C-alpha positions in Angstrom: 113.7 99.7 163.4 116.0 96.9 164.4 119.7 96.3 165.0 119.4 92.6 165.3 120.4 90.0 162.8 118.9 91.1 159.6 117.4 88.3 157.6 115.9 88.6 154.1 112.7 86.7 154.0 110.7 85.7 150.9 107.0 85.0 151.2 106.3 84.0 147.7 108.2 85.8 145.1 111.9 86.0 144.6 115.2 87.3 145.9 116.9 89.3 143.2 116.9 94.1 140.8 117.3 97.8 139.2 114.5 100.1 140.2 113.3 103.4 141.4 110.1 104.0 143.3 108.6 106.0 140.4 109.5 103.4 137.8 107.7 100.7 139.8 104.6 102.8 140.2 104.7 102.7 143.9 101.9 104.7 145.5 102.6 107.9 147.3 101.9 106.1 150.7 105.2 104.3 150.2 108.5 106.1 150.6 112.0 105.1 150.3 113.9 104.0 153.5 117.4 103.8 154.7 120.0 101.3 156.0 121.3 102.4 159.4 124.5 101.7 161.2 124.8 101.6 165.0 128.0 103.0 166.4 128.7 104.3 169.9 125.1 103.8 170.7 124.0 106.2 168.0 121.9 105.1 165.0 122.7 107.0 161.8 122.4 106.3 158.1 125.5 105.0 156.3 125.9 108.5 154.7 125.7 110.3 158.0 128.5 108.1 159.2 130.5 109.2 156.1 130.1 105.8 154.5 129.3 105.8 150.8 129.9 102.0 150.2 130.1 98.8 152.2 130.6 95.2 151.0 127.8 92.7 151.7 127.8 88.9 151.6 125.3 86.4 153.1 124.1 82.8 153.4 120.9 80.8 153.4 118.9 80.8 156.7 116.1 78.7 155.6 116.0 76.3 152.5 114.6 78.0 149.4 112.5 76.7 146.6 111.6 78.3 143.4 108.2 77.1 142.4 107.0 77.4 138.8 103.3 77.6 138.3 101.8 75.2 135.9 105.0 73.4 135.2 104.8 71.0 138.2 108.4 71.8 138.9 110.4 73.4 141.7 114.1 74.3 141.7 116.0 73.8 145.0 119.5 74.9 145.7 121.8 73.9 148.6 123.5 77.3 149.0 123.4 80.9 147.8 126.2 83.5 148.1 125.4 87.1 147.6 128.2 89.4 146.6 127.5 93.1 146.5 127.6 96.5 148.1 125.3 98.7 150.3 125.1 102.3 149.0 123.5 105.5 150.5 119.7 105.9 150.3 118.7 102.3 151.0 120.4 100.8 147.9 121.8 97.3 147.4 123.7 96.2 144.3 125.2 92.8 143.5 124.9 89.3 142.2 123.7 85.9 143.6 125.6 82.6 143.1 123.4 79.5 143.6 125.0 76.1 143.9 123.8 72.6 144.3 120.6 73.3 142.2 118.3 70.5 141.3 114.9 70.3 139.6 112.1 68.6 141.6 108.7 67.3 140.5 106.0 68.7 142.7 103.3 66.6 144.3 102.6 64.8 147.6 106.3 64.1 147.6 109.1 65.9 145.9 110.9 63.7 143.4 114.1 64.8 141.7 113.8 65.1 137.9 116.5 63.8 135.6 117.6 67.3 134.7 120.7 69.3 135.2 120.2 72.9 136.3 122.5 75.8 135.6 122.6 79.2 134.0 123.3 79.3 130.3 127.1 78.6 130.0 127.3 77.6 133.7 128.5 74.5 135.4 125.8 71.9 134.8 127.3 69.2 137.0 127.6 71.4 140.1 124.2 73.0 139.5 125.4 76.5 139.4 123.2 79.5 138.7 125.0 82.9 138.6 122.7 85.8 138.3 123.2 89.0 136.4 123.5 92.2 138.2 120.6 92.9 140.6 119.5 96.1 142.4 117.4 96.4 145.4 115.9 99.5 147.1 114.4 99.9 150.6 110.9 101.1 150.5 108.4 101.7 153.4 104.8 100.5 153.6 103.0 101.5 156.8 106.3 102.4 158.3 107.6 98.8 157.7 110.8 98.3 155.6 110.8 96.1 152.5 113.5 95.6 149.8 112.1 95.7 146.3 114.4 94.2 143.7 114.7 93.9 139.9 117.4 93.1 137.3 119.9 95.8 136.5 119.6 97.6 134.1 115.8 97.8 133.9 114.2 95.7 131.2 116.8 92.9 131.5 116.5 89.5 133.3 117.8 88.1 136.6 119.2 85.1 134.8 118.5 82.6 132.1 118.1 79.1 133.6 118.9 76.0 131.6 117.2 72.7 132.4 118.8 69.8 130.4 118.8 66.1 130.1 117.8 63.4 127.6 114.9 62.4 129.8 114.2 65.8 131.4 110.5 66.5 130.9 111.0 70.3 131.2 114.2 70.8 129.3 114.7 74.2 127.9 116.1 77.8 128.6 113.9 80.0 130.8 114.4 83.7 131.4 113.8 84.7 135.1 112.5 88.2 135.2 110.0 90.5 137.0 110.3 92.0 140.4 110.8 90.7 143.9 109.6 92.1 147.2 111.5 91.1 150.4 110.4 91.5 153.9 113.1 92.7 156.3 112.7 90.6 159.4 114.3 90.5 162.8 117.1 88.1 163.4 119.6 87.3 166.1 122.4 89.8 166.6 124.5 91.4 163.8 123.0 90.8 160.4 119.9 91.3 158.3 117.3 88.7 157.4 115.0 88.9 154.4 112.2 86.7 152.9 110.0 87.1 149.9 106.5 88.5 150.4 103.4 86.7 149.0 101.1 89.7 148.7 103.5 91.9 146.8 100.9 93.3 144.3 98.5 94.2 147.2 101.2 96.2 149.0 102.8 97.7 146.1 100.6 98.0 142.9 102.4 97.2 139.7 103.1 99.9 137.0 100.3 100.3 134.4 102.5 98.9 131.6 105.9 97.7 130.7 107.1 95.2 133.3 105.9 92.1 135.0 104.9 92.9 138.6 105.7 89.4 139.7 108.6 87.0 139.3 108.3 85.0 136.1 110.0 81.8 134.9 109.7 81.9 131.2 106.1 82.5 130.5 104.9 81.3 134.0 104.5 83.0 137.3 107.0 81.8 139.9 107.2 82.1 143.7 110.3 81.8 145.9 110.2 80.7 149.5 113.1 80.6 152.0 115.3 83.1 153.9 118.8 84.6 153.7 121.0 86.4 156.0 122.8 89.5 154.7 126.2 90.3 156.4 128.4 93.4 156.3 131.7 92.1 154.9 134.1 95.0 154.4 135.5 97.6 156.8 132.3 97.3 158.8 132.4 93.6 159.4 130.7 92.7 162.6 128.9 96.1 163.0 125.3 96.2 163.9 123.0 97.5 161.1 119.3 97.8 160.4 116.7 99.3 158.2 113.9 101.9 158.6 
């Protein structure tokens, strides 16, 4: 348990979800966790403090790349702004706005492709990707907290990304779907850091049928690297919080 700066780290999947532990087929060894608030030297859950909802925002802590397997392409964005709320029982609900997004050709060196990047109907020139509603839930594995996320409601997609350009070799519209597992890592002082986890399917087996256990970009597996900081932004702005 930590009351340091909470960062959201991603080791290989993606940051974005509606789920329940049962719906995701999480083994009985994993249980749901809670967000904690430290006030007056006492650590209690948000509900124990009488708090049923608190606004959350955030910012990139480490540059992020969405790598698409077999496509030779990565998507990079210069900023991400989460907007959402923390609710009781370890629940996060909100959206993500990415800006400054470009498509890169992978290889020894990353070369920018002649493609605009946006969500369908979004601002192509500014490279904006605005996700649909996502939903994350704290779950525990060997007493360590993770945030498991999916689109909300279940069965929908995080976003449809459009790559466009007369000379863009990967132009098209791609549904981003699946699940993402985030590690809750220690940070500096007042907020929560999270990062994607590479071995998601080893820690949390996928359900037998029905959903992709990993992040998907169209028909291809995708991985997300980077880190983001989640900040309390409502009546509790500046308060220390953690997860267990």
